[in-house]
C-alpha positions as CSV (number, residue, x, y, z in Angstrom):
1,M,-18.7,0.9,0.5
2,E,-20.0,3.0,3.4
3,S,-22.5,5.7,2.6
4,I,-21.6,9.3,3.3
5,P,-24.0,11.0,5.7
6,D,-26.5,13.4,4.0
7,H,-25.2,16.5,5.7
8,C,-21.5,15.6,5.7
9,P,-19.5,18.9,6.0
10,G,-16.7,17.4,3.9
11,T,-13.2,16.4,4.8
12,Q,-11.7,19.8,4.3
13,S,-14.3,21.7,6.4
14,E,-13.4,23.2,9.8
15,S,-16.3,21.1,11.3
16,A,-15.2,17.8,9.7
17,G,-15.9,15.0,12.0
18,Q,-17.4,17.3,14.7
19,V,-21.0,18.0,13.7
20,S,-24.1,15.8,14.5
21,A,-24.2,14.5,10.9
22,C,-20.8,12.9,11.5
23,Q,-22.2,10.8,14.4
24,G,-21.9,7.1,13.4
25,C,-19.8,7.7,10.3
26,P,-16.9,5.2,10.2
27,N,-14.5,8.0,9.2
28,Q,-15.5,10.4,12.0
29,S,-12.3,10.0,14.0
30,I,-10.1,10.4,10.9
31,C,-11.9,13.6,9.8
32,S,-11.9,15.1,13.3
33,S,-8.2,14.4,13.8
34,G,-7.3,16.7,10.9
35,A,-5.4,14.0,9.0
36,T,-7.5,14.6,5.9
37,K,-6.4,18.2,5.8
38,A,-2.7,17.4,5.6
39,V,-1.0,18.7,2.5
40,D,0.2,16.0,0.2
41,P,3.9,16.6,-0.4
42,G,3.5,15.0,-3.8
43,I,1.5,18.1,-4.9
44,E,4.4,20.4,-4.4
45,Q,6.7,17.9,-6.3
46,V,4.4,17.9,-9.3
47,K,4.1,21.7,-9.2
48,S,7.9,22.0,-9.2
49,H,8.4,19.6,-12.1
50,L,5.7,21.3,-14.2
51,A,6.7,24.9,-13.4
52,N,8.6,25.3,-16.7
53,V,5.9,23.8,-18.8
54,K,4.2,26.7,-20.5
55,Y,1.0,25.0,-21.7
56,K,-0.6,22.0,-20.1
57,L,-3.7,20.3,-21.7
58,L,-5.7,17.7,-19.8
59,V,-7.8,15.3,-21.8
60,L,-10.3,13.4,-19.5
61,S,-13.7,12.0,-19.3
62,G,-15.7,10.1,-16.7
63,K,-16.6,7.6,-19.4
64,G,-14.4,5.0,-21.1
65,G,-14.3,4.4,-24.8
66,V,-15.0,8.0,-25.9
67,G,-11.7,8.5,-27.7
68,K,-9.5,10.3,-25.1
69,S,-6.3,8.4,-26.1
70,T,-7.0,8.7,-29.8
71,F,-7.6,12.5,-29.5
72,T,-4.5,12.9,-27.3
73,N,-2.4,10.9,-29.8
74,L,-3.6,13.0,-32.8
75,L,-3.3,16.3,-30.9
76,G,0.2,15.5,-29.8
77,R,1.3,14.6,-33.4
78,V,-0.3,17.7,-34.9
79,L,1.2,20.1,-32.4
80,A,4.7,18.5,-32.8
81,K,4.4,18.5,-36.6
82,A,3.1,22.1,-36.8
83,N,6.1,23.6,-35.0
84,E,9.4,21.7,-34.9
85,Y,10.6,24.1,-32.2
86,L,7.7,23.2,-29.9
87,D,8.5,20.3,-27.5
88,V,5.4,18.2,-27.0
89,A,5.1,15.5,-24.3
90,I,2.2,13.1,-23.8
91,L,1.7,11.7,-20.3
92,D,-0.6,8.6,-20.3
93,L,-1.9,8.1,-16.8
94,D,-4.5,5.6,-17.7
95,I,-3.9,2.7,-15.3
96,C,-7.0,0.8,-16.4
97,G,-5.7,0.3,-20.0
98,P,-2.7,2.4,-21.0
99,S,-3.1,2.4,-24.8
100,M,-0.7,5.1,-25.8
101,P,2.3,2.8,-26.5
102,R,0.2,0.7,-28.8
103,M,-1.5,3.7,-30.6
104,M,1.8,5.4,-31.2
105,G,3.7,2.2,-32.4
106,L,5.9,2.1,-29.3
107,L,5.0,-1.3,-27.8
108,D,8.6,-2.5,-28.0
109,E,10.1,0.6,-26.5
110,Q,11.1,1.1,-22.8
111,V,11.7,4.0,-20.6
112,H,15.1,4.5,-19.0
113,Q,16.0,5.5,-15.4
114,S,17.8,8.9,-15.1
115,A,18.8,11.0,-12.1
116,S,15.5,12.9,-12.3
117,G,13.2,9.8,-12.7
118,W,12.2,7.9,-15.8
119,S,13.1,9.4,-19.2
120,P,10.2,9.3,-21.7
121,V,10.3,7.5,-25.1
122,F,10.8,9.9,-28.1
123,L,8.6,9.3,-31.2
124,E,10.0,12.3,-32.9
125,E,12.8,14.8,-31.9
126,N,10.1,17.1,-30.4
127,L,7.5,14.5,-29.4
128,S,7.9,12.3,-26.3
129,V,5.6,9.9,-24.6
130,M,5.5,8.6,-21.0
131,S,3.0,5.9,-20.2
132,I,2.2,3.5,-17.4
133,G,2.2,0.9,-20.2
134,F,6.0,1.3,-20.5
135,L,6.4,0.2,-16.9
136,L,4.6,-3.1,-17.4
137,N,6.4,-6.3,-18.4
138,S,3.7,-7.1,-21.0
139,P,0.8,-5.1,-22.5
140,D,-1.6,-7.7,-21.0
141,D,-0.3,-7.2,-17.5
142,A,-2.8,-5.7,-15.0
143,V,-1.9,-2.6,-13.0
144,I,-2.6,-3.2,-9.3
145,W,-1.8,0.2,-7.8
146,R,-4.2,1.9,-5.4
147,G,-4.3,4.9,-3.1
148,P,-0.9,6.1,-1.9
149,K,1.0,3.5,-4.0
150,K,-0.7,4.8,-7.1
151,N,0.0,8.4,-6.3
152,S,3.6,7.6,-5.5
153,K,4.1,5.8,-8.8
154,F,2.7,8.8,-10.7
155,T,5.0,11.3,-9.0
156,T,8.2,9.3,-8.8
157,R,8.1,7.2,-11.9
158,T,6.8,9.8,-14.3
159,G,9.2,12.5,-13.2
160,L,6.3,14.6,-11.9
């Protein structure tokens, strides 16, 4: 992996690829072309799909094994049980080890294609789950999605 110059102005900066700190950087031509400033059309698609979702909670950590999936599983179940009129959806985007299907007892379930993308699996009438794990042939299969392919899978396959 190439090291970033100490005084790199950043890819979104007006001076990206044009200042002396950029000299010799392997990404200088990409930064100066403005390609890094292009708006990802997937962002608008995600915003559109989530526009009617009143509350969104994000559970994340920079470290593995701290209980993110366990917490998300329990939080989703508690919220759904506390109010039967509240629709709760869990979106598991962990491509390194999607554990939500296993934790929620849904290993044998599959998502189904619909006109708007993939339909989630319902655990309860008001609790649905979508996981990268549902898109794999086996729970032991590796997910080999990187960069644009990974982003495309998230936006098109999850309905976002």
